[in-house]
C-alpha positions, -999 to +999 in steps of 0.1 A: -078+687-590-080+664-562-118+652-552-131+643-518-161+623-510-179+637-478-203+618-459-233+626-433-236+607-403-269+587-401-280+607-372-276+640-392-253+656-367-219+655-384-204+658-419-171+636-424-146+654-449-114+636-460-086+663-460-053+666-479-035+662-446-047+624-445-071+633-417-108+633-415-126+665-402-158+664-384-180+693-392-208+698-369-242+705-387-256+730-361-226+754-362-207+743-394-174+744-376-149+716-373-157+700-341-131+671-344-101+657-364-093+622-368-056+618-379-024+601-374-031+568-387-034+571-426-002+579-444-017+588-477-049+604-488-083+590-477-103+579-508-136+566-491-153+564-457-186+551-442-204+557-410-218+527-390-256+527-388-256+543-352-232+569-361-205+559-333-178+548-358-163+556-391-144+532-413-120+547-439-097+532-467-069+553-482-040+550-507-019+536-481-039+504-486-052+506-449-087+500-435-089+522-403-118+519-380-124+553-358-141+558-327-159+591-330-167+596-296-131+589-284-116+609-313-090+581-322-085+551-342-092+516-325-083+491-354-060+491-384-059+463-411-033+465-440-037+451-475-015+440-503-034+459-528-049+495-532-082+497-516-114+513-533-145+514-510-158+503-475-192+498-463-208+488-426-233+461-424-263+481-411-274+458-386-243+437-376-207+440-364-194+436-398-175+455-424-170+448-463-142+464-484-129+459-519-095+462-536-084+471-571-081+435-581-119+430-577-115+412-546-141+418-516-134+410-481-157+404-452-144+416-417-165+400-390-166+412-354-148+444-364-154+465-333-141+446-301-174+444-281-159+422-253-131+451-247-161+474-237-168+493-271-204+501-281-214+478-311-216+497-343-254+491-346-289+498-328-296+465-309-332+476-310-333+478-349-319+444-350-344+430-327-372+446-346-359+430-378-360+397-361-356+363-376-384+366-400-365+394-420-335+370-424-357+341-434-375+361-460-340+373-475-328+336-475-359+325-495-346+338-530-314+323-544-299+354-548-314+376-518-283+373-496-259+387-526-283+415-535-286+425-500-247+426-496-242+444-529-271+470-517-253+477-485-219+484-505-233+509-528-255+529-504-287+514-509-295+503-474-323+527-471-339+512-502-334+477-492-350+487-457-379+503-473-384+473-495-385+448-463-407+470-447-431+471-478-431+433-475-440+433-440-468+454-444-481+434-475-478+401-457-491+413-426-479+387-402-446+384-423-436+350-414-456+350-381-487+331-372-521+348-362-506+356-327-473+371-341-453+339-333-426+331-357-439+304-381-419+272-381-416+273-419-398+306-417-370+289-396-359+269-426-343+277-460-355+263-493-332+233-486-348+226-452-316+240-434-325+256-403-317+295-401-302+301-368-280+332-378-302+354-362-300+337-326-262+331-328-255+362-306-286+361-284-262+351-254-230+374-253-200+366-234-195+402-221-179+393-190-155+365-203-171+340-182-167+315-208-203+300-212-207+309-246-191+284-271-172+303-299-181+294-333-154+285-357-150+312-386-172+309-414-154+308-448-162+323-481-142+325-515-136+361-522-115+360-552-077+357-556-057+374-532-020+383-537+000+355-526+026+365-499+061+345-506+088+339-482+124+326-480+129+293-457+151+304-428+145+341-429+134+364-402+119+399-397+143+425-383+153+422-348+166+458-339+194+464-365+197+428-379+179+400-394+184+364-407+184+364-445+189+326-442+195+300-417+198+263-424+223+233-416+251+248-436+252+280-417+236+314-414+232+347-435+229+378-412+221+414-424+231+441-401+220+477-409+244+502-410+232+535-426+211+548-455+240+537-480+248+501-470+243+471-448+268+445-436+264+407-447+278+381-423+280+345-436+289+321-406+294+284-414+289+253-390+318+235-403+347+258-403+368+231-419+349+236-452+349+274-453+358+305-437+332+329-423+325+356-448+319+394-442+316+419-467+295+454-472+262+451-489+254+485-509+225+469-526+208+462-492+198+425-501+164+415-488+167+377-494+194+349-496+197+313-501+227+294-488+242+263-498+274+243-495+286+256-531+276+294-527+250+319-516+226+335-538+212+371-529+185+393-544+168+426-540+131+427-544+103+455-548+081+464-519+050+453-537+062+416-536+083+420-504+071+402-473+071+423-441+104+405-433+123+421-459+107+456-466+135+476-451+159+463-476+133+464-505+136+485-535+110+508-550+082+496-571+097+511-603+135+502-595+156+474-608+161+444-589+194+427-586+203+390-583+238+382-572+259+348-565+289+343-543+304+311-549+325+292-522+347+274-547+384+270-540+397+262-573+379+293-593+394+326-587+362+346-597+332+325-594+309+355-584+282+369-607+253+392-611+224+400-632+201+430-633+164+420-639+142+438-665+119+467-651+088+456-633+104+421-627+113+412-593+123+382-573+096+363-552+120+337-538+151+322-548+172+290-543+205+274-547+223+241-545+255+225-557+238+220-591+229+258-599+207+286-589+170+293-593+152+328-592+111+328-593+100+363-606+069+386-603+065+379-640+059+341-632+094+331-645+115+305-633+152+314-642+176+287-640+214+294-637+245+273-634+269+279-603+291+299-629+263+324-639+253+310-672+217+311-680+207+277-684+167+276-688+134+294-682+101+284-678+068+297-665+046+291-633+013+306-620+016+338-600+009+317-567+046+309-559+047+308-519+085+296-515+111+275-532+143+253-519+169+235-537+191+204-527+215+186-548+198+181-582+160+188-568+139+221-566+109+221-546+086+248-553+054+255-532+023+273-548-010+282-534-037+262-550-061+284-572-085+304-554-078+322-521-101+315-491-107+341-465-131+337-433-153+367-420-127+372-393-100+380-418-082+345-413-066+329-444-074+292-451-048+282-478-046+251-500-012+243-513+006+225-542+041+213-548+062+206-580+093+189-578+120+199-606+153+184-618+179+210-615+198+194-643+173+188-670+144+211-655+122+181-660+092+179-638+099+147-613+066+151-593+038+173-585+004+173-563-014+188-534+005+199-504-015+193-473-014+215-440-032+216-409-067+234-409-065+272-406-026+271-408+001+279-434+033+264-447+062+284-425+092+263-437+101+241-466+135+221-468+154+191-474+167+164-451+204+159-448+195+128-471+178+148-496+141+142-488+117+172-493+099+184-461+075+211-450+062+225-417+031+244-411+023+269-384+007+245-363+040+228-358+034+197-380+064+184-399+059+164-430+081+146-455+072+136-492+075+097-494+079+079-528+085+110-551+109+087-569+078+066-582+055+082-609+023+089-594+031+075-559+041+105-539+023+114-508+031+135-477+037+117-444+033+134-411+065+127-389+064+149-360+038+170-341+060+196-326+034+216-310+023+184-291+058+179-282+060+213-266+030+207-247+039+175-233+073+191-221+052+214-202+070+245-215+054+276-233+078+275-264+077+271-299+101+257-325+116+276-354+128+250-382+164+250-395+167+215-409+159+175-408+178+145-406+166+108-408+159+108-371+159+143-359+143+177-366+167+205-360+152+235-345+159+269-326+137+268-295+118+302-289+102+311-257+073+329-246+055+349-273+089+348-294+084+335-328+118+339-343+154+332-330+174+361-317+209+372-316+235+359-308+227+327-328+210+303-303+221+267-297+199+245-319+178+217-303+176+182-318+137+168-317+136+130-321+111+122-347+079+107-333+052+098-359+018+106-346+003+071-344-024+063-318-017+053-282+021+061-283+018+064-246+018+027-244+047+002-250+030-013-281+022+023-296+059+033-291+072+003-308+049+006-337+057+044-342+094+034-339+092+004-363+072+025-386+098+054-386+127+030-392+109+015-423+098+049-440+132+064-436+147+030-450+124+033-478+136+068-483+171+061-486+163+031-510+143+053-531+169+081-533+197+057-542+174+042-570+165+077-585+203+089-587+218+054-596+239+058-563+248+031-537+227+030-504+246+052-481+274+031-463+269+003-490+250-030-491+265-040-455+247-009-440+215-016-461+216-052-447+221-040-411+192-014-412+167-041-424+179-065-397+170-037-373+135-034-386+130-073-385+140-071-347+114-044-340+088-065-359+097-094-335+092-073-306+059-065-315+052-099-323+062-110-287+039-082-272+009-094-294+015-128-283+017-119-244-017-103-247-033-132-268-037-109-299-033-139-323-043-121-355-021-090-347+009-114-343+002-129-377+000-096-394+031-086-380+050-117-389+040-114-425+059-080-424+091-096-415+116-100-445+123-134-452+153-131-471 
């Protein structure tokens, strides 16, 4: 028999009752009749709810993995937050605009500034009570090493009344409770044990309630709250736009899924180079939710809703259904190069990759499954359950993972650290690995390879980076080569750039205007952004020449290193290599000339020493 936990409002007027129809009924104490029903947001049973301390709001969690904040007076929901895991419990901070909730993995989330007070909503606490608590109360809680943690745990388990009573007793016993004889705040109570000033209680003294901007907004406070489920993505994929979405979009071409009916979708593979391959159209009864496209073939997969990101939910299979991996080869000499595998129950793809050297499927069991282009199972290895994405080019596989430990802010934002691993597609050996940097408070949104075969990533702040010297053991490092957000700002346009590919000198993107974040249909015309390494003073002639010189040298070293790693000749042969080196020397000579004109003798000498003497 189902059980529902009911909750009295702090003012004693209402009893909140979760009901089988996924709503919350408010029973008035004076008449014992239902005075209101809060519904229409939860799609499954409400498992736990909590009142704010001023009885103005209810927070609820349900089996649909949603946190919903309800305005009791308005009889409607004002905020909804989704989670990747089942949620267990929710509680309000009794004297702040903060909510805490937990999930079935043991992780605890802190949601700060829950109620949008700046939009006219009443705060979820009584200001008078906070003012009476004052700074001294907070100072007392900070004095013990575990006081803050114990206070939070008490709030989570309905012990707020007990904690308040203890605090009141301390106030009575101490008399002044951290104040001087005249009731003023004692200077000693304004500092913690380590001498750090306690200013939390005064952070919200001035409220920017009219939007005038005279309050400086503080950056999010970050707390480690346990591992969160990693969200994986496919490079070049987009959400559904009406009845279609890009499953893959790169320098080879695009893979588009078009919704038809409940039984099937249609897949369209379109190539940029029509001389190599004809465009392909076929009916998709599996409703593939991810794809990886290369010149040799296209790899498709279905995945579970448990591991699919929001982009692929329409095509995802149920949690207990079987996932499928399918490969469509473009080989002209083989009459049947297609193959398909069904994964074991409860094992689903997280991300996939393919190149001319084979195919890779990284699954929810932490397996990395290697296949040949013909479908032979070549190797299997294990990775932590933190894979973000993967991409392959020729004989190299790039895997991006979240670094151990997820970080969340009190505002619900994520601050992620990443790692990368480079594998050989041929012998599955590890070529390089290490940290993968991103801009502060950003995430990796794209990973790929340049046309010359160099690994590259782009974060949500628009910073493009390439992996340099990965062919040397222990020497690999990520080099920023373009700040695309700054470039859009310099253009004076409200646009973002959606990554498609990269060459030695250009970043290939689809420009998205206004609030759009993804390319639309029909397929947009691609833009070519010149690579501009973000050196200082690039608005001057010297800065521009330095950036150009570094760019030429960097990509020349990339070509030399890749030739050394693969044992191949420098692209274009030794004559092309000598020509590129001569061009670099010319750029250095121009810089020497500029240094001499401005009487920068030491700089001229430094630059001269960088010129090749061969």
